[in-house]
N, C-alpha and C positions, 0 to 999 in steps of 0.2 A: 649526350646520354640517350636521347631519343633515337639517334641513328643506330646506336648499339642495340637498343631494344628491337628495332625494325629488323636488323640483321639476324638477331637471335630468333625472332619469330618467323622469319622467312626461310631460314636455312633448311628446316626439315622438308620444305616443299620444293627444293631445287630438283630439277629433272636432269641430273648429270650422271655419267658413268662413275666418276670419282668425285666424291664430295671435296670441297675446298677445306683447307685447314684454317680454323679460326683460333685466335688466342685472346685470353683475357689479360689485361694489365690491372694492377692493384688500383682499386677505386675506393677511397675511404668514405665516399658519400652515398653510393647506391648499392654496392655489392652486399648481398644478404647471405652469402655462403662462405664457407671457409676457403680461403685462397691459399693454395699450395702450388707454387711455381714449379714448372717442369724444367725450365732452363733460365739462365740469366746471362746477360751480355755485359761485359765491362765497358763503361763509357767514360772513364777518366779523361782520355784525351779530348773528348768532345763535350765535356761538362759545361765549359763556358758557352759553347755554341747552343747547347740545350737551354741554358738560362736566357740567352739572347732571344732564342725562338719563342720561349714562353712569354718573355716581355713584349713580344710583338702581338700577342693575343690579348690586347687591352681588355676586351670584354670578359675574358676568363680570369685573369689574375690581376693585372695592373689597376683595374677599376673596380670590379665587383667585390673583391675581398676587402680593400680599404673602405669601400662604401659601406659594406656590412659591419665594419668595425667603427664607423663614424669618423674616419680620418682621411677621407678621399682628398679633400683640398690640401691637406698637409702632405700627403704622399705625392700628389701631383706636382707640388712645388719643390720637392726634394728628390733628385735622381738617386741619391744613396738610399733613401727610404724605399723607393721603388724597387731597387735591386734587392734590398733586404726582404721585402714582402715576397718577391719572386723566389728567392733562395729558400726562405722559411717554408714556403708552400711546395717547392719542388723536392727539397731534401727528404721528406718522409717517403716519397715514392722511389727515390733513387739510392738511398743509403742501404748498406748491408745490414740485415737484421737476422734474428734467429729464424724468421719465417723463410727468407729467401737464401740464406747461407747454404743450405743443402744443395739447391739448384746451382749455385755458383761453384761450390766444391766439386760437384759432379762433372762439370764441363771444364773447369780450370785447374782442378787439383791443387797442388802446392802453390801454383802461380796466383791463386786467389788471395793469398795472405796480404798482399799490398794493394789490393783493389779497394777503392773508396766509394766509387759511384757505379751503379749498375741499372740496367733495365731488366726486370724479371717478367716472365710470362707463364701463364698456365694454358695448356691446350684445352679449348672449350669442348665440352661434351657433345655439342650438337653438330660438330664438324668431323672431318676425317681424323682418325686417331693414328698417330705415327709410331712406327717402330723406331727404336733408338738409332739404328743404322741409317734411317731416312732423315734424321734431324739435320745433318749438315747440308743435305740437298735442299731442304726447304728454308733453312736458316744458315746460309754459308758463313756467316760471321763466327759460327761455332767451330768451323774447321780452320779458321785463320788465326787461331790463338797460338 
């Protein structure tokens, strides 16, 4: 979170001809503004990889959350409970909701009906603002669907 604050605070001071593009991801802990994603990317094929990657961040999910719940020893002793903690904490960020569905529909159209897991992003106000035609240049995954 601190790194994000530093980027946000430093971005206006960048001495560049073209500002970089910055994006927000949904953060249920620190974001104090309305989050309206500009685009979403389907991640169904890599959902298991995302869960494994999150599990590798022990200090973020595998330890801190069970510790705050008072069940750290229990979770550490049971790999299935570890997986459940990770899934339960990743799902709200990656599930299709009323908030991110419009961004998914915009880029996937009818194909979005079967999509279960996504990553959604809002273009940050402190960076370069993109025209819709530029989106696949900066986010090539949008043109590969």
